[in-house]
C-alpha positions in Angstrom: -1.5 -7.9 0.2 -3.1 -4.5 0.7 -1.7 -1.5 2.4 -3.1 1.8 3.1 0.3 3.7 3.0 3.0 4.2 0.7 5.7 1.2 0.6 8.6 1.2 1.2 9.6 1.7 3.9 7.7 -0.3 6.5 10.2 -2.8 8.1 6.9 -5.2 9.4 5.7 -5.4 5.7 9.2 -6.1 4.4 9.9 -9.1 6.6 6.4 -10.6 5.8 7.3 -10.1 2.0 10.6 -11.8 2.6 9.2 -14.7 4.5 6.5 -15.2 2.0 8.9 -15.2 -0.8 11.2 -17.5 0.9 8.5 -20.0 1.3 7.6 -19.9 -2.2 4.7 -17.8 -2.4 4.0 -15.3 -5.1 3.5 -11.8 -3.5 1.3 -9.1 -5.1 0.9 -5.9 -3.2 -1.4 -2.9 -3.7 -0.8 0.2 -1.8 -1.3 4.0 -2.0 1.2 6.7 -3.2 1.0 10.0 -1.7 3.6 11.4 -4.2 3.9 10.7 -8.0 1.4 8.9 -10.0 0.1 5.3 -10.5 3.0 2.9 -10.9 3.9 -0.6 -10.9 7.2 -1.7 -9.5 9.1 -4.7 -8.3 10.8 -5.0 -5.0 12.7 -8.3 -4.2 10.6 -10.5 -6.0 7.2 -8.8 -5.1 4.8 -7.0 -7.5 3.8 -3.7 -6.3 0.8 -1.8 -7.6 0.9 1.9 -6.5 -2.3 4.0 -6.9 -1.8 7.7 -6.3 -4.2 9.9 -4.4 -4.5 13.5 -3.8 -3.7 15.3 -0.3 -7.5 16.1 -0.3 -8.5 12.6 -0.5 -6.2 11.6 2.2 -7.3 14.2 4.5 -10.9 13.5 4.0 -10.1 9.8 4.7 -9.5 11.0 8.2 -12.5 13.0 8.6 -14.7 10.0 7.4 -13.3 8.0 10.2 -14.3 10.5 12.9 -18.0 10.8 11.6 -20.3 8.1 11.0 -21.7 7.8 7.5 -24.5 5.2 6.5 -24.7 4.4 3.0 
C-alpha cells in the first residue's frame, strides 16, 4: 500500500488495513512524513515505512501538477 500523506490519521486507510489484517493478509505501507525523519513503525500489525520530505519538495509537487512537464 502506498500513501501520499502522513499516516495516521486517515480513517479510510485505517479501515482498509484492519480489514486486510482480519482477512489474514500481510500489510506493508509506504508513506510520506512531513515532520521528523525516516522511520519504520508498526501499527496494529501493519508495518509502515515513512520517508521524510522537506516542505520545499512538498510545495514543488503541487507546482508540478499545475504545469505539464515532459521527460
